[in-house]
C-alpha positions in Angstrom: -18.7 -25.2 31.6 -21.2 -22.6 32.8 -18.7 -21.0 35.1 -16.2 -20.2 32.3 -17.9 -16.9 31.1 -18.1 -15.7 34.7 -14.4 -16.3 35.1 -13.7 -14.4 31.9 -15.8 -11.5 33.1 -14.0 -11.4 36.5 -10.6 -11.5 34.7 -11.6 -8.6 32.5 -12.9 -6.5 35.4 -9.7 -7.3 37.3 -7.6 -6.3 34.3 -9.4 -3.0 33.9 -9.0 -2.2 37.5 -5.4 -3.2 37.6 -4.6 -1.3 34.4 -5.1 2.0 36.2 -2.2 1.2 38.5 0.3 0.5 35.8 0.9 4.1 34.7 2.2 5.7 37.8 4.0 8.8 36.4 4.4 12.5 36.6 3.8 14.3 33.3 5.6 17.5 32.4 7.1 19.0 29.3 10.1 20.9 28.1 11.0 22.4 24.7 11.7 19.0 23.2 9.0 16.6 24.4 6.4 15.4 26.8 8.3 14.2 29.8 7.1 11.1 31.6 8.6 10.3 35.0 11.5 12.6 34.1 12.2 11.1 30.7 11.4 12.7 27.4 9.3 10.6 25.1 8.7 10.3 21.3 5.0 9.6 21.1 2.7 8.4 18.3 -1.0 8.8 18.8 -4.2 8.0 17.0 -7.8 9.2 17.3 -10.6 6.8 18.0 -14.0 8.3 18.9 -15.8 5.9 21.2 -19.4 6.8 20.1 -18.5 6.1 16.5 -17.9 2.4 17.2 -19.4 -0.1 19.8 -18.0 -1.3 23.1 -17.7 -4.7 21.6 -15.4 -3.3 18.9 -13.2 -1.2 21.3 -10.8 -3.9 22.5 -9.9 -5.0 18.9 -9.6 -1.4 17.7 -7.3 -0.6 20.5 -5.2 -3.7 20.0 -4.8 -3.0 16.3 -3.7 0.5 17.2 -1.1 -0.8 19.5 0.0 -3.4 16.9 0.3 -0.5 14.5 2.9 1.2 16.7 0.8 3.7 18.6 1.6 4.8 22.1 -1.6 6.7 22.8 -5.3 6.9 21.9 -6.8 10.4 21.5 -10.5 11.0 21.7 -12.9 14.0 22.0 -15.6 14.0 24.7 -19.0 14.5 23.2 -21.1 16.8 25.3 -24.3 16.4 23.2 -24.1 12.6 23.7 -23.5 12.7 27.4 -26.0 15.4 28.3 -28.8 15.3 25.7 -31.1 16.9 28.1 -29.8 19.5 30.6 -28.7 17.8 33.8 -29.7 14.3 32.5 -26.5 12.3 31.7 -25.8 9.3 29.5 -22.5 7.4 30.0 -23.9 4.0 28.9 -23.2 1.8 25.9 -21.3 3.7 23.2 -21.1 6.7 25.6 -19.3 4.8 28.3 -16.2 7.0 28.4 -14.8 5.5 31.5 -14.9 2.0 30.1 -13.2 3.2 26.9 -10.4 4.8 28.8 -9.9 1.8 31.0 -9.7 -0.5 27.9 -7.0 1.7 26.5 -5.2 1.5 29.7 -5.6 -2.3 29.8 -3.8 -2.4 26.4 -0.9 -0.5 27.9 -1.5 2.7 25.9 -1.8 6.3 27.1 -4.8 8.6 26.6 -5.2 12.2 25.3 -8.6 13.4 26.5 -9.9 16.3 24.4 -12.7 17.7 26.5 -13.3 20.7 24.4 -16.2 20.8 25.0 -16.5 22.2 21.5 -15.2 19.4 19.3 -16.1 20.2 15.7 -15.5 16.6 14.5 -18.1 16.8 11.8 -20.5 16.1 14.7 -23.9 17.6 15.0 -23.7 21.1 16.3 -20.0 20.8 16.9 -20.7 18.5 19.9 -22.7 21.1 21.8 -26.2 20.0 23.0 -28.8 22.0 21.2 -30.5 22.9 24.5 -27.5 25.1 25.1 -28.8 27.4 22.4 -32.0 28.2 24.3 -30.3 29.4 27.6 -31.3 33.1 27.9 -28.5 35.5 27.0 -26.1 32.9 25.9 -23.4 33.5 23.2 -21.2 30.5 22.3 -17.4 30.5 22.6 -16.9 34.0 23.8 -16.6 36.0 27.0 -20.2 35.3 27.9 -21.1 34.4 31.5 -24.0 31.9 30.7 -21.8 30.1 28.2 -18.8 30.0 30.5 -20.9 28.7 33.4 -22.2 25.8 31.3 -18.8 25.1 29.8 -17.1 25.0 33.2 -19.8 22.8 34.7 -19.5 20.1 32.0 -15.7 20.3 31.8 -15.4 19.9 35.6 -17.9 17.0 35.6 -15.7 15.1 33.1 -12.5 15.9 35.0 -14.2 14.8 38.3 -15.4 11.6 36.7 -11.8 10.8 35.5 -10.4 11.6 39.0 -13.0 9.4 40.7 -11.8 6.5 38.6 -8.1 7.5 39.1 -7.5 7.8 35.4 -5.2 10.7 35.3 -1.4 9.9 35.1 -1.0 11.9 38.3 -3.2 9.2 40.0 -1.4 6.3 38.2 -3.9 6.3 35.2 -3.4 6.5 31.5 -4.5 10.1 30.8 -1.3 12.1 30.2 -2.8 15.0 28.2 -6.0 17.0 28.1 -7.4 19.6 25.7 -9.6 22.7 26.3 -11.3 24.5 23.4 -10.6 23.4 19.9 -9.3 25.2 16.8 -10.6 28.5 18.2 -7.6 30.4 16.7 -9.0 29.7 13.2 -12.0 31.9 13.8 -11.3 34.0 17.0 -10.9 37.2 15.1 -14.6 37.3 14.4 -15.2 37.6 18.2 -13.1 40.7 18.6 -11.5 41.6 22.0 -13.8 39.2 23.8 -11.9 36.3 22.2 -8.7 37.0 24.1 -10.4 37.3 27.4 -12.4 34.1 26.7 -9.2 32.1 25.8 -7.4 33.3 29.0 -10.5 32.4 31.0 -10.6 28.9 29.4 -6.9 28.3 30.1 -7.2 29.4 33.7 -10.3 27.4 34.2 -8.7 24.2 32.9 -5.5 24.6 34.9 -7.6 25.2 38.1 -9.2 21.8 37.7 -5.8 20.4 38.9 -5.6 17.3 36.7 -1.8 16.9 37.2 -1.2 16.6 33.4 -0.6 19.3 30.8 -3.4 20.9 28.8 -3.2 21.8 25.1 -5.1 24.2 22.8 -4.9 23.3 19.1 -4.6 26.0 16.5 -4.3 28.7 19.2 -1.1 30.6 18.7 -1.8 32.8 21.7 -2.5 30.0 24.1 -1.5 31.3 27.6 1.2 29.6 29.6 1.3 26.8 30.7 -1.1 25.6 27.9 0.7 24.1 25.0 -0.4 25.4 21.6 -0.4 22.6 19.0 -0.9 22.2 15.2 -3.6 20.6 13.1 -3.4 20.0 9.4 -2.1 17.8 6.6 1.4 19.0 7.2 2.9 20.5 10.4 6.6 20.3 9.9 6.9 24.1 9.7 4.9 24.7 12.9 6.6 26.4 15.8 5.1 26.6 19.3 4.6 30.0 20.9 7.3 29.5 23.5 10.8 28.0 23.4 9.7 26.2 26.6 7.0 24.2 24.8 7.4 21.1 22.6 6.4 20.9 19.0 3.1 18.8 18.9 0.7 17.8 16.1 -2.7 17.0 17.5 -4.4 16.3 14.2 -2.6 14.8 11.2 -5.5 14.3 8.9 -5.2 10.7 7.6 -7.8 11.3 4.9 -10.9 13.5 4.9 -14.6 13.2 5.7 -17.3 12.1 3.2 -20.2 14.3 2.4 -23.5 13.2 0.9 -23.3 14.3 -2.7 -19.5 14.1 -2.8 -16.9 11.7 -4.0 -14.9 9.5 -1.6 -11.7 11.1 -0.4 -8.4 9.2 -0.3 -5.0 10.3 1.0 -2.1 8.2 -0.3 -0.1 6.4 2.4 3.2 7.6 0.8 2.1 11.2 1.4 0.9 10.6 4.9 4.1 8.8 5.8 6.1 11.7 4.2 4.2 14.2 6.4 4.9 12.1 9.6 8.6 11.7 8.9 9.0 15.4 8.0 7.4 16.4 11.3 9.8 14.3 13.4 12.7 15.3 11.1 12.1 19.0 11.9 11.9 18.7 15.7 8.5 17.2 16.5 8.1 14.6 19.2 4.3 14.0 19.4 1.9 13.5 16.5 -1.6 12.2 16.3 -3.5 10.7 13.4 -7.0 12.2 13.0 -8.4 9.6 12.4 -6.8 6.3 13.2 -10.2 4.7 13.1 -13.0 6.9 11.9 -16.0 4.7 12.5 -19.7 5.4 11.8 -22.0 8.3 12.5 -24.9 6.4 14.1 -28.2 8.0 14.9 -28.5 11.6 13.8 -25.0 12.5 15.0 -23.6 13.8 11.7 -22.8 17.5 11.4 -21.8 19.5 8.4 -24.5 19.8 7.2 -24.5 16.9 4.7 -21.8 14.8 6.4 -22.3 11.2 5.4 -23.1 8.4 7.8 -19.7 6.7 7.1 -16.9 8.5 9.0 -14.3 6.1 7.5 -11.9 9.0 6.9 -9.6 6.8 4.9 -8.0 5.9 8.2 -5.5 3.1 8.9 -8.3 1.1 10.5 -11.4 1.2 8.3 -15.0 1.9 9.3 -15.6 -1.8 9.9 -12.6 -2.2 12.2 -10.3 -3.9 9.7 -6.8 -2.7 9.0 -6.5 -0.8 5.7 -3.5 -2.1 3.8 -1.0 -0.8 2.8 -1.7 2.3 4.9 -1.8 0.6 8.3 1.3 -1.5 7.6 3.4 1.3 6.0 2.7 3.6 8.9 3.6 0.9 11.4 6.9 0.6 9.6 7.4 4.4 9.8 6.7 4.3 13.5 9.3 1.5 14.0 11.9 3.5 12.1 11.2 6.7 14.1 11.4 4.8 17.4 14.8 3.5 16.3 15.8 7.1 16.4 14.2 8.0 19.7 17.4 8.1 21.8 18.8 10.7 19.5 15.5 12.6 19.0 15.0 13.2 22.7 18.6 14.1 23.4 19.0 17.2 21.3 17.6 19.6 18.7 18.1 18.8 15.0 20.9 20.3 12.9 19.3 21.1 9.6 21.3 21.6 6.4 20.6 21.8 2.7 21.8 19.1 0.3 20.6 21.0 -2.7 17.4 22.5 -4.2 14.5 21.0 -2.2 16.9 18.6 -0.5 17.4 18.6 3.2 19.2 16.7 6.0 18.3 16.8 9.6 20.8 15.3 12.1 20.3 14.5 15.7 23.7 13.8 17.3 24.8 13.6 20.9 28.0 11.7 21.8 28.1 8.4 20.0 24.3 8.5 19.2 23.4 9.8 15.8 20.2 9.6 13.7 19.4 11.4 10.4 16.5 12.2 8.1 17.1 12.9 4.5 14.3 14.6 2.6 13.4 15.4 -1.0 10.5 17.8 -0.9 10.4 18.3 -4.7 7.0 17.2 -6.0 8.4 15.9 -9.3 12.0 14.9 -9.4 14.0 12.1 -7.8 17.5 12.9 -6.6 20.7 11.3 -5.5 22.4 13.0 -2.6 25.8 12.7 -0.8 25.6 12.5 3.0 28.4 11.6 5.3 30.4 10.3 2.3 27.7 7.9 1.1 25.2 8.2 -1.8 21.4 8.0 -1.2 18.6 7.8 -3.7 15.7 9.9 -2.7 12.4 9.6 -4.6 10.5 12.8 -5.1 8.4 13.8 -2.1 10.0 11.3 0.3 12.0 11.0 3.5 14.7 8.4 4.2 15.2 7.6 7.9 18.7 6.6 9.0 18.7 5.6 12.7 22.5 5.4 12.7 23.2 8.2 10.3 24.3 5.7 7.8 21.9 2.8 7.0 18.4 3.5 5.6 15.7 1.9 7.7 12.8 3.2 5.6 12.0 5.5 2.8 8.4 6.9 2.9 7.8 6.4 -0.8 8.8 2.7 -0.8 6.2 0.5 0.7 7.1 -2.9 2.1 3.6 -3.6 3.5 1.2 -5.7 1.4 -1.9 -4.2 -0.2 -5.4 -5.7 0.6 -8.3 -5.2 -1.8 -11.5 -5.5 0.2 -14.7 -7.0 -1.2 -18.3 -7.3 -0.1 -20.1 -10.5 -0.4 -23.8 -9.7 -1.0 -26.7 -11.9 -0.2 -30.4 -11.3 0.0 -31.7 -10.1 3.3 -33.2 -13.5 3.9 -36.4 -11.8 5.1 -38.9 -13.9 6.9 -42.2 -13.4 5.1 -45.4 -13.3 7.2 -47.8 -16.1 6.2 -50.4 -13.3 5.6 -48.2 -11.8 2.9 -49.4 -13.4 -0.3 -46.5 -12.0 -2.4 -44.0 -13.3 0.1 -41.8 -10.2 0.1 -41.5 -10.1 3.9 -42.1 -6.4 4.0 -44.8 -4.5 5.7 -45.4 -0.7 5.6 -47.2 2.4 7.0 -47.8 5.6 5.1 -46.6 8.8 6.8 -49.3 11.4 6.4 -48.7 14.4 4.3 -49.0 17.6 6.2 -50.4 18.1 9.7 -51.4 14.9 11.5 -50.4 15.4 15.2 -52.4 17.1 18.0 -49.3 19.0 19.0 -49.4 21.1 15.8 -49.6 24.8 16.3 -50.2 28.0 14.2 -48.1 31.2 13.8 -48.2 34.2 11.6 -45.3 34.1 9.2 -42.5 31.6 8.6 -40.5 30.1 11.4 -36.8 29.2 11.4 -36.5 25.4 11.8 -33.9 24.8 14.5 -35.5 27.3 16.9 -38.8 25.5 16.3 -37.7 21.9 16.5 -34.8 22.2 18.9 -33.4 19.4 16.6 -35.7 16.8 18.1 -36.3 15.6 14.5 -34.9 16.2 11.1 -38.4 17.2 9.9 -40.7 20.2 10.2 -44.0 20.5 8.4 -45.1 24.0 7.2 -48.8 23.9 6.1 -51.0 26.6 4.6 -54.7 26.3 3.6 -56.1 29.0 1.4 -59.2 29.7 -0.6 -58.5 30.8 -4.2 -61.2 32.6 -6.0 -61.9 31.9 -9.6 -61.2 35.5 -10.6 -57.6 35.5 -9.2 -55.4 37.0 -11.9 -53.0 34.1 -12.1 -55.9 31.7 -12.8 -57.4 33.8 -15.6 -55.3 32.5 -18.5 -55.6 28.9 -17.5 -51.9 28.5 -17.2 -50.0 26.8 -14.4 -48.9 28.7 -11.4 -45.3 28.9 -10.1 -44.6 28.3 -6.5 -41.4 30.2 -5.4 -39.8 29.0 -2.2 -36.6 30.0 -0.5 -35.2 28.1 2.5 -32.1 28.2 4.6 -31.8 24.4 4.0 -31.1 21.7 3.9 -33.8 19.9 1.8 -37.4 20.6 0.9 -40.4 18.7 -0.4 -43.4 20.6 -1.6 -46.9 19.1 -1.7 -49.9 20.7 -3.3 -53.3 19.3 -2.2 -51.6 16.2 -0.8 -49.5 15.4 -3.9 -45.7 15.9 -4.3 -45.1 18.8 -6.6 -41.3 19.0 -6.3 -38.2 18.6 -4.2 -34.9 20.3 -3.9 -31.8 19.8 -1.8 -28.8 21.9 -1.0 -25.2 20.5 -0.8 -22.2 20.7 1.4 -21.0 23.9 -0.3 -24.4 25.7 -0.3 -27.0 24.4 2.1 -29.7 26.9 1.0 -32.6 25.9 -1.2 -34.2 28.2 -3.7 -36.7 26.7 -6.1 -39.5 27.5 -8.5 -42.0 24.7 -8.9 -44.8 24.7 -11.6 -48.0 23.7 -9.8 -51.7 23.5 -10.5 -54.1 25.1 -8.1 -57.9 25.0 -8.3 -60.6 27.5 -7.5 -61.6 27.0 -3.9 -59.6 25.4 -1.1 -55.9 24.5 -1.7 -53.3 23.2 0.7 -49.6 23.8 0.5 -47.4 21.6 2.6 -43.7 21.9 2.9 -41.6 19.2 4.5 -38.4 20.9 5.5 -35.5 18.6 6.3 -32.2 19.1 8.1 -29.2 16.8 7.4 -27.0 17.5 10.4 -26.5 20.9 12.0 -23.5 23.2 11.3 -20.4 22.2 13.3 -17.7 24.7 12.3 -17.1 28.4 11.8 -17.5 31.6 13.7 -21.1 31.8 15.1 -21.9 28.5 13.6 -24.5 28.0 16.3 -26.6 30.8 14.7 -26.8 29.1 11.3 -30.5 28.6 10.6 -32.5 26.1 8.6 -36.0 25.8 7.2 -38.3 27.8 5.0 -37.8 31.5 6.0 -39.1 32.9 2.7 -40.2 34.5 0.6 -42.9 32.0 -0.5 -44.9 33.3 -3.5 -47.4 32.2 -6.0 -46.8 33.7 -9.4 -48.8 33.4 -12.7 -46.6 31.7 -15.3 -47.7 34.0 -18.1 -49.2 37.1 -16.7 -46.7 37.6 -13.9 -49.3 38.3 -11.1 -48.2 37.1 -7.7 -49.3 36.6 -4.1 -46.7 36.6 -1.2 -47.7 33.9 1.2 -44.8 34.5 3.7 -46.8 36.4 6.3 -49.9 34.2 6.2 -51.1 32.1 9.1 -49.0 28.9 8.8 -49.5 25.7 10.7 -46.5 23.8 12.0 -45.7 20.2 13.1 -42.4 19.2 14.6 -41.3 15.7 13.4 -43.2 12.8 11.9 -46.3 11.0 13.2 -44.3 7.8 12.8 -41.6 9.0 15.1 -44.1 9.8 17.9 -45.8 6.4 17.3 -42.6 4.5 18.0 -42.3 3.0 14.5 -38.5 2.9 14.6 -38.8 0.0 17.2 -41.0 -2.0 14.8 -43.4 -3.0 17.5 -46.4 -1.0 16.4 -49.6 -2.9 15.6 -50.3 -0.5 12.6 -48.0 -2.2 10.1 -49.8 -3.3 6.9 -48.8 -6.8 5.6 -50.5 -7.7 2.3 -49.9 -7.8 -1.4 -49.3 -4.6 -3.2 -46.3 -3.3 -1.4 -46.0 0.4 -2.3 -42.7 1.2 -4.0 -41.0 4.4 -5.3 -43.5 6.6 -3.3 -42.4 9.2 -0.8 -43.0 9.2 2.9 -43.4 5.5 3.7 -42.2 3.5 6.7 -41.1 -0.1 5.8 -40.4 -3.0 8.1 -39.0 -6.5 7.7 -37.4 -9.3 9.7 -34.1 -10.8 8.6 -31.4 -13.2 9.7 -27.8 -12.2 10.4 -25.2 -13.4 7.8 -23.3 -16.3 9.2 -19.7 -16.0 10.3 -17.8 -13.2 12.0 -17.1 -10.8 9.1 -18.4 -7.2 9.5 -21.8 -6.5 8.1 -23.3 -3.7 6.0 -26.6 -3.1 4.4 -26.6 -2.3 0.7 -29.3 0.4 0.1 -29.4 0.1 -3.7 -32.9 1.0 -4.8 -33.6 3.3 -1.9 -33.7 7.1 -1.9 -33.1 8.9 1.4 -34.1 8.3 5.0 -33.1 6.7 8.3 -32.8 3.1 9.2 -33.1 1.2 12.5 -31.9 -2.3 13.3 -33.6 -3.8 16.4 -34.5 -0.3 17.5 -31.0 1.2 17.1 -30.4 3.8 14.4 -27.6 2.9 12.0 -27.9 6.5 10.7 -29.2 8.4 7.7 -29.1 6.7 4.3 -29.0 8.6 1.0 -27.9 6.4 -1.9 -29.9 8.7 -4.3 -27.4 11.5 -3.8 -24.8 10.8 -6.5 -21.3 12.2 -6.6 -20.3 14.4 -9.5 -19.0 12.5 -12.6 -15.8 14.5 -12.8 -12.8 14.8 -10.5 -11.7 11.2 -10.1 -8.6 9.5 -11.6 -7.6 5.9 -11.8 -4.1 6.8 -10.6 -3.4 9.0 -7.6 0.0 10.7 -7.6 1.1 11.0 -4.0 3.7 13.5 -4.9 3.0 17.1 -4.0 0.9 18.7 -1.3 -2.4 16.9 -0.5 -5.8 18.6 -0.3 -9.3 17.2 0.1 -10.0 17.7 -3.6 -7.1 15.5 -4.6 -7.3 11.7 -5.2 -11.1 11.3 -5.2 -12.8 8.0 -5.8 -16.3 6.8 -6.7 -17.3 9.7 -9.0 -20.7 9.3 -10.6 -21.9 6.8 -8.0 -23.8 7.1 -4.7 -21.7 8.9 -2.1 -22.6 6.1 0.2 -24.3 2.9 -0.7 -23.2 0.6 2.1 -24.1 1.2 5.7 -22.4 -0.5 8.7 -24.5 -2.6 11.0 -22.4 -3.7 14.1 -22.6 -7.4 14.6 -23.3 -6.9 18.3 -26.6 -5.3 17.4 -27.8 -8.5 15.7 -29.3 -11.8 16.7 -28.8 -14.9 14.7 -32.3 -14.6 13.4 -35.4 -12.5 13.7 -33.8 -9.1 13.5 -36.1 -6.2 12.8 -35.2 -3.6 10.2 -37.2 -0.4 10.0 -36.8 2.2 7.3 -38.3 5.7 6.9 -38.1 6.4 3.2 -38.4 10.1 2.4 -38.0 10.2 -1.4 -39.3 6.8 -2.6 -37.5 3.5 -3.2 -37.9 -0.2 -3.5 -37.0 -2.0 -0.3 -37.0 -5.4 -1.8 -33.7 -4.5 -3.5 -31.9 -4.2 -0.2 -29.2 -6.8 0.5 -26.8 -7.6 3.3 -23.1 -7.5 2.6 -20.2 -9.0 4.6 -16.9 -7.2 4.4 -14.2 -9.7 3.3 -10.7 -9.8 1.9 -10.5 -10.0 -1.9 -6.9 -10.1 -3.1 -3.6 -9.5 -1.3 -0.7 -8.0 -3.1 2.8 -6.8 -2.7 5.2 -5.1 -5.0 8.8 -4.7 -3.9 11.8 -3.5 -5.9 15.5 -4.3 -5.6 16.0 -0.7 -4.3 13.6 -1.1 -1.4 15.3 -1.2 2.1 15.0 -4.3 4.1 11.9 -4.6 6.2 12.4 -2.2 9.1 12.3 -5.2 11.6 15.5 -6.3 9.9 17.3 -3.0 10.0 20.9 -3.3 10.9 21.1 -6.9 9.7 23.7 -6.0 7.0 26.0 -4.3 9.5 25.7 -7.2 12.0 26.2 -9.9 9.4 28.8 -8.2 7.3 27.1 -8.9 4.1 24.4 -7.2 2.0 20.9 -8.6 2.2 18.2 -8.4 -0.5 14.8 -6.8 0.0 12.0 -9.1 1.0 8.5 -9.4 -0.2 6.1 -10.6 2.5 2.4 -11.5 2.4 0.2 -12.9 5.2 -3.4 -13.8 5.3 -5.5 -11.5 7.5 -6.9 -14.3 9.6 -4.8 -16.9 11.5 -7.1 -19.7 10.3 -6.6 -18.8 6.6 -3.9 -20.0 4.2 -2.8 -18.7 0.9 -4.9 -20.7 -1.5 -3.8 -19.5 -5.0 -1.4 -17.3 -6.8 -3.3 -14.9 -9.1 -0.2 -13.1 -10.4 3.6 -13.3 -10.0 6.2 -11.5 -12.0 9.9 -10.8 -11.3 11.4 -8.3 -13.8 9.6 -5.2 -14.8 5.9 -5.8 -13.8 3.4 -3.0 -14.4 0.2 -1.8 -12.8 -1.2 -2.1 -9.3 -3.0 -4.6 -7.1 -5.8 -6.2 -9.0 -4.5 -5.1 -12.4 -0.8 -6.2 -12.5 0.6 -7.2 -15.9 4.0 -8.4 -17.1 6.5 -5.8 -18.3 9.1 -6.1 -21.0 11.0 -8.8 -19.0 9.8 -11.4 -16.6 11.4 -14.4 -15.0 9.8 -17.6 -16.3 10.3 -19.2 -12.9 8.6 -16.5 -10.9 5.1 -18.1 -10.6 6.4 -21.5 -9.6 8.8 -20.1 -7.1 6.1 -18.0 -5.4 3.6 -20.9 -5.6 6.1 -23.2 -3.8 6.9 -20.6 -1.1 3.4 -19.4 -0.4 0.5 -21.8 -1.2 -0.7 -23.7 1.8 1.0 -21.3 4.3 -0.5 -18.5 6.4 2.3 -16.2 5.3 5.4 -16.3 3.2 8.5 -14.2 2.5 10.6 -14.2 -0.6 13.9 -12.5 -1.3 13.7 -10.0 -4.2 16.9 -10.7 -6.0 18.4 -12.5 -9.0 19.7 -15.2 -6.7 16.1 -16.2 -6.1 14.7 -15.8 -9.6 17.6 -15.6 -12.0 18.2 -12.5 -14.1 15.7 -12.0 -16.9 17.0 -8.6 -18.0 20.6 -7.7 -17.1 21.4 -4.2 -16.3 17.8 -3.2 -15.5 16.4 -2.6 -12.0 13.9 -5.3 -11.2 11.0 -5.8 -8.9 8.7 -8.6 -7.7 4.9 -8.2 -7.9 2.6 -10.8 -6.4 -1.2 -11.1 -6.0 -2.7 -14.0 -4.0 -5.9 -15.2 -2.5 -6.5 -16.6 1.0 -9.1 -19.2 2.0 
């Protein structure tokens, strides 16, 4: 038995090595498509960023992507992760790019490697290492020799690494596309004439690396030949490449949007996403990529923004925890299947596009006996019935019907056959292991972080320093400290009133302490990171100390000259008498500075320090405290999160690994959310918000591979104040499974063409299956055939309902892993003649 794990390891190594020999191909392109081994291909891709998940998660994520109908995985390459210190590289663990690419190859999928090396990606500093900022004479992303030298050095290193492992398609590997630069065209006008020479240099440099595969530049309308310019956005059906020799490609189809601390949770409806995909292929596209297909987690201090949340779920088809999001994943899988049924026609010719009426359009791909068509209704409000090739077709508003044979509908983007899954989190106490010395048995110990200067490395300067230039982003924290003697005859003390401390900061958050006590705090937000605050304080005659703890929440990652965006207290800082108006400007005084926290330098995140205090009287709801506890991992295999209810803001480490910043105290605005999201009409990030009036993020992912069965060490640095005893673990589970299919739905796409082959009409089918193969459907929560109302979790009977529906569904489903039921009167009888009916079902699995 002891040999079996070794055998498995050898098999995996062999598979990874062998996988690189299975892709022998030449990669070119023409005006229609990417061409592999001389054959045009219709390709569907999805983004997975390897550092935002763990190596243990990668195989399952990749397989679920393949099962969802993807041909390719796209990823950025994260310079800041791979070269955190100049000439010191990290390609281990979550940064093992080669392993990730080989795992994609082992699954039989292609790779699009977006080297950048600027990536945006809501990643800290846009993916650039902060040390780059300190190279003398450097100017980012322009015709600047120091920058170009560093960019070429890193790009060439990545290309050479891929070549050494034979990972390019020209070597028989899976990489069929690469990208240089990223969305530069959105901001290049700010750089003037130097932008054009920079882009030409970048293109020439990339091509000179001789990868044997095409390079792309996204959002770069003047991308020089042979670079392919591509589109990013929510919709790219109207995009046209800059040459009639280049294919129409969509490198970022935004499957949702990113979450910001202080913001509501974004949601993009699957009907709209499917509509956008179908429209793109309808109008001549042959390659599209979901950004993101799995978003993952911003571990450590990797978030950009500023104010990007730790969760990078992105409302993607595979959620942050690695589970498929239904019905989005399933509906898009069906869209991919329908489009692939059209591939022979799509690659053979350009579309012939014609109008079927106002906001109604047909696109036909026909060559010889092969014919496929897309019928679109782009009206955001009104359904329509159209005539096409002598037949009538009902087109819901904002939808596309796909006809692989120009006659029979395989799928309509507004009609979902896939089931809906409502996730749930099962909470339990952290099961902390209390030390025997802890008389209250809380299991928590603590250390107070000193207010103000506490490290020997502190230094003094005249005036106020900008934070990023001072810390080099080694920490989120910078202390500003000023000691001053105030005479009793100072004007603003004469009337006995309070004094006002006026502070202006470039952001992102500020805590002001007067004589060691917190006087006030203020934070910026994702729309305005700057802080400007007036704090009433009390000073005394004699010595007074002002301490500012300035806090960054991820560095700017987007925009022209984003690298020059500052942070920290840059002034003015003034003391003003509340009544008499007299003031003192403190900005140019001798300030003392401390980079980072004493606890960071003392190694507290590992939990191994001997300084921890374990006794009764655990301090709660006080700022600047480190907490530690031990806990057991929840049993089972379900993904795990920590629920930070009761805490304020800080960072958390599990067994020495940072799970990221937490900030449950930052509440989303009360307004802007609706119970019902209308998918019709153009999507934007402000549409279809969820979670208003609640913490932007309350649950924080802890990868199971980071945990031991027992004795796990959790360390928190609490910045604002909170109660750690309220923390709980939560396992991500499946709540209810639902499906709602009408008589007007097409057959499942897997059954497309069945009618024509059998010579008789088939009814639509409702299918439900438990997410795990060891589960069965245990109960029927709701079943109604007729005119049911509502959505999953809140279904209700409409004006008519078959009395037999529940018993029929019960008999077909309970005790089975999955079930399929015909949606027709022949199954349920006719409870309301002359009315279009549907079947709604909600079940539980156990």
